[in-house]
N, C-alpha and C positions, 0 to 999 in steps of 0.2 A: 640724593634731591627727597623732596618733600614740598607739600602744598601749604602757602600761608594762610594762616584758619579763618583773615579777615577779608581778603582779597582775592586769597587762592590762586595766586601766583605761583611758578616753580619756585621754589628758594632753597638754598644750603640745609641739607639736614642740620646743620648743628647752630645756625642762626638763629639768634635770639629775638633778634630784630626785623621784620620783613626790611629790604630795602627799597619795596616797592612804594607801598603803605605807611610802612614807620612803625609799624602797631608791635608792640610784646607779644613773643612768641610765646605764653604761659604755657603750662603743661594741661591747666585744664581753662578751656575758653572761658569767655563772661558768661553765658546764656548756662554755660555747667555750674559753676560758681553761684551765679541766683538757683537755682536747681536745688543744689543741694545746701546752701544757708533757708529756705522755705523748707525744706525736709528737715533739716537741725530745728529751725521754730517750734515745728507743731509735734515735733518729738518731747522737744521742753515743754512744750506746754501739757502735753499729754503725760507724761512725770508727774508736774507739778501740781494737778488734778487727782491723779492718783495721790498724792501724796497727803491731799489734806482729805482726811477721812470724812471730815463734816460733808463734804461734797455727796459723798456717798448714801451719808442715812436720808432714809425718805421722812419729808416735814413732816410728818405723822408722828413718827419713831421720836423726832427730834423732842417734841412737848408733850406731856402727858395734863390732862385738862380733868378736872373732878370737882366735887362738890357744886355743879353747875344746878343754879335757883332761876326761877324768871319768878317778877312781880311786879306789880302797878305802884307808884307812891301814893300818899293821901288825896294829894289834890286832883287821883284821878288825869293828868296830863305828862306822865314820863311814865314809859315802861324801864325795866330795869334788866338784864341778865348781867349775872356776874356766877364768878368760879374762881380756882385756881387752877395757875397753869404752873406745870414745873420743868424751867430746863435740863433735860438729860444728857445733854453734851457736856462735853470736855471745854467747848467754845463758850465766852463772853459777850452776849452783843449788845453794840449800844443801841437799838432800836426793836422792839416787837410790838403787834398789833394783832389785836385779835375782832375778828367780824363775826356776826350773827346776821342774816337773813331773819328776817318774820312776815308771818302771813296770815291772813284772815281765814274764816269757814270755808272762802270757797277755793282754797289755796290758791288766793292771789297775792303777791311779792308786795307788803307795805313798805319796805324800805329796806334799810342797814343799820346795825346798831355796831357799835365800836369802843374799842378802848385801846391806848398804849402804853407804851411804858419804854422809858431809858436805862439803860444795862442790866440788862438781866444775865446776872453772872451765872457759869458752871454751875451746874447743884441746885440756884436756888429756885424758890416758889415767888409766884406776883399774884396777886390777889388783884386780878381784875374786877371791872364793874363798868358795863358798857350803859347805854343810856339810847333811847328808844325816843325818837321827835314823833308824833304824832299822835293817834287816837289810841290808847293802851287797851278800850273797853273792844277795837276789833279784833286786835290780834288774838290768834288760839296755839300757835304754836311758834317754835325757834327754832331755827338749824344752823349748827356751825357753816360758818363760809369757808372763812380762810383765816390761818395764822403768818403773816407775815414776818423775816427777823433777819437780820442783818446785824 
């Protein structure tokens, strides 16, 4: 004799269906199956994440930034930061964006300058040119904020 896994009634040890509650007597109860499925799901996600080496590269190593310079245009209404970004990965990116923060002499953040591009392929370089609105004569320094990519 054994107990039904669902209603806990005494049933024959070889019974495949409980005569009291009519539930199948699977070797692994439903709760056990759910736990196993969840574990398998997380293991597969972990394997997928580890197999994608691009996810393991720190953002600052995915791209190299060089030849950066900043200047105001002749009109005095815009401030530009330009340079070159190189894709150091084996991955083609559908979108990439670079942002800089600009500051005045008192170290106040005056805003963000940005540029974006589509389809930066593996090993390619992109000549970016960010534009900052506001008063260029107030800007005394700039700082890379981030590179976003997917």
